[in-house]
N, C-alpha and C positions, 0 to 999 in steps of 0.2 A: 492591435498591437500594443504595448505599453511602451512609452517614447524613452527612448536610451536618454540616461543622465547625462548630465554637460561631463565630456570626458572619460566616457563609456561606449563612443561609436566605433562601430568594430567588435565587442564585446559579446561572447554569447549571453545567454540568461542566466540567472544562478538560479539555483536547484538546492535547497538542503534538506539530508537524509537524517533519520535521528533512528537512530533502529540498530538492530545486534547483528554481529558477524559472523556468518556461514562458512563455517573453514573450507566447504567443499565448494564454494565458488557459485553454487546456483542463486541461492536464494537471498534476504535480508540485507544487508551494505552494498555487498557484492554485487548483487543481481540490482542494484536500487542504482550503482555509479554505473554499471555497464546501460541498463536504460537509458540514462541521462544521457552519456556521451552518444548514443545511438539515436536520440532524437534531437542531437546537436545544442546543447546544452550541459555547462559546467557543472557541474554535482560536485556537490561540498557535505560532507559527514559529523555527525554523532555518531559514536559506537557508544549502544548503552550498556552491550553485555556482548561476552564472549563465548560462543559455544564449539565444542566440538564436534563434527557431525559430517554425515558421508553421504551418500546414495543409501545408505541402509537405515539411517536414524540418528536419531541425537543424545551423542554418547555421555554430555557434560553441557552444564550452560554455570556461567560465571560473570553476575551483571556488572554493574561496575557503581562505585558511590555516587549518589544525586551530584555531591558538588563537582565528580573530575563530568558528570554529565551538560549541568548549569557552565561548568569555563569552559566547555570545548564548544556547545551553543553561543555562547560571549563571543567569542576567542571570533569566530566564521561572521556573528550578526552585527555585532558592533565595527567590525573593522572593513568587511568586504560588504555585508547585505546580504539581501535575499529575495527574490522574488514567488517564491513558491516553498513551501515545506511541507515533508511526508514522512506521517511516523508509521514503524513498524512497532517489532519487539519492544515492550518497555519492562516486561517481567514484573515488578512489584507497584505495588502501591505508591511506594516514593516518587520512584521512577517517573510513573503516569501523572503523579502530583507535580512533579518537577515540571516536566515536558508539558503540561496543559499552561503553566501557567506561566511558562513561556514565550509559546505558541498562541497564548490569548494575546499577550502583549507585543507582540510581535503584525506591523502592518502590512502581512503577506496572504496570500490564500493556504488554506491547510487543507492538505490530505489526511484522513485518519485511516489509518488500517489496522481495526483493532484486533491483532493478531490473539489467537489465542491457544493454539495448538501448529504442529510443524505437518508438511502433508503426511507425516508418517504416524503421527498422531500421538507426540510427545507435545508432554502442554509447556508451552511457553510463556504465560501467563497465570499468577498467582489467583489462587480461588478469593483470596482477599484484596487483590485489586479493583474486582472488576466492578463497588459500587465506586472508585472513583473514576471507571471508564467513564459510565454512565453519566454520571454528574456533576465531571469536571474534563474529560478528554471529548467528548461526544459534543458538548458545547462550545467548543472549540473548534470546532472542523467546519471550514468549508463544504467538503465532500468527507462524507464516511462511507466507506468500503466492503462493509464484511462480506462472511460468506455465510452460507447458511450452519454452518456448525456453531458460527461464531452470531449468528442472531437467536439462537434457541440460545443459547451460553448466558448473552445479555439479554433477554425481552423473553426468554420461554416460551417464543412462538418458533412451531415446529412447521416447516414449510416442506409438502411431499409435491405439489405440482404448481405448476405458473403463476396459476391463481391466488396459489399463498406468497408471492412476491408482495403485491401490495399491502397484505397483510402484516409483513415484517419489517415494508418501507416503512408503513405506518408507524411502526413500533417504536423504528429506529428513529426518524422523527419527533418522534414525540421529546425525545431526550437531549432535543436541540439544534443539531447540524443542522446547515442551511440543504443541503443535499444528504440525498442517503443514495448510495450504488449498490444494490444489491445484488450478489454473483449468483446466481443459478448453476452454475458447474456444476455442485453435487446432488443436483437432480439426476444424475444419472444417464444409464440409457433409455435409448429411448427418446429421449429431450433433444432439441437442438441445445448448444449453449447460448443461454437465454441472460441478459443482464435484464434490471430496472433499474434505470436513473430517478428520480422524481424529487421533488421541492416540496410535493403537497398539493401542488396544482397542475404543475406542468408534468406530464409521464413521455419518458420515452425510451421503449424497448428494444434493445440493440441486440442483434439476434447473427448467430457465424454456425456452421455446420463443426458437430461433433469429429471431430479428428480420433482416430483408430490411433491412439497413442498416448503408453503410461508415461510417458515421461517429461511431467508436467511440472518438477520441482522449480517453486520459484514464481508460479502465474502470479497470485495475488499481488507481491511484494511489485513484480514487475509493470501490472495492472497499474496500483495504487502511484507509480513512481511515472509510468506514461503519462496518466492522467496530470499530475505535478510538475510535469516538464511542460504539457502544456499551459497549462497555466500560466506558467512563469513566464511561454513566448509573449501572453496575452490574448490568450483564446478563452470566449468565455467558458464555464462550465456543459455545458452538452455539448459544444465543440471539443474542447479535448476530452471530452469521456469517450465520443467518438473514434475520434482519433486515437485514443487509448486502445480502444477494443478492435481496433482494425490492426493495431500492430502487435499487440498480443496474440491475437489469433494467430497470425504469421510464426510467432515464436514457437507456438504450440508445435502449429504441425510441424515446425522443422525441431525439436525439440531430438536430442541425441542419446545415446545409452553411454552410461557413465560409470565406473564403477560395478558391483554384484545388487543393485536395489532401483530406485526411479532417479534418471538422468532428468537435464534440467531443464528448461526451454530455451532456445538457440537467440540471446538477444542480438546477436550480428545477422540474424536472419536475410536480411536487406543488402546486404553485403556481398553473402555468398552467393546469388542466386544471377 
C-alpha cells in the first residue's frame, strides 16, 4: 500500500479521471466517478468534452479548449494531489498532446483507455489524433486498456481469436506503455469474456463467463477506472487489474435497461446484493 502522507490519515486514496462527459450517465466521467466511489476512492475529474448522448447513441460532442483542460488538471493536482490518473475520451490531437504532457510529468500511475468509438459506433476521437495517441499518450501510460476495435485502429492488428490477443498486446507495447491490457470482449459469442494483461514478459489471462446481457454501456470506462482505483490504493498492476476484472464482471451481469437502447452496467451492484 502507498503510505498516507502526513496529515492525510483517514482520507481515501485520490484518483483523477480525464475524460468526456456522458449526459446519459452510463459512460465517461460519470461512469468513472461512480466506479471510484464504489471502490472506496475519492474521484476527481477533468472534463475534456461534453457529449449529448443517451441509450441510443451520441447526438453531438463538443470538446473543451486545451487551456480549460490544463487548468482543471493543474487545479486538482497542484492543490489536492493524485495517486492515480485515468484518461478516456480526448477527442482531438491537441487534447491528446496536452494530456500526454500533463500525465508524463505527474508522478503517479496512469491508466490510458484510448477511446476511439462509443458503444453505439459513434466516433469519439479524430483520425488526426491517432498518431499523437501512438507517440505521446501510450508512452506515458502505466497501463493501456484498448479493446479490439481500438487495437485495430491504432496498430492495424485485427484479432479474431484468443491467440490474436498476444499479437495485439505486442503491437500496443511497441508504443511504450509499461503494461497492455487487451480486452477481448469483442470476440463475441462462443468465447468467454477474456482479457490479456502483459508487460511483454509476464502474462495474466483473465477469464469470466460471458453474460447474456446487452446492457453493457460504459464497460471500458468502468474497467479502466477500476484499474486506476486499485493503483491509487497501492496495488501492483496485476492485482489492480484482477480486482477490476472481478468488479466489472459483476457490473456487466447487473446491467439494466435504460431508455430505448443499450443500458449501462450497474456500478452499485455490490450494494444491491
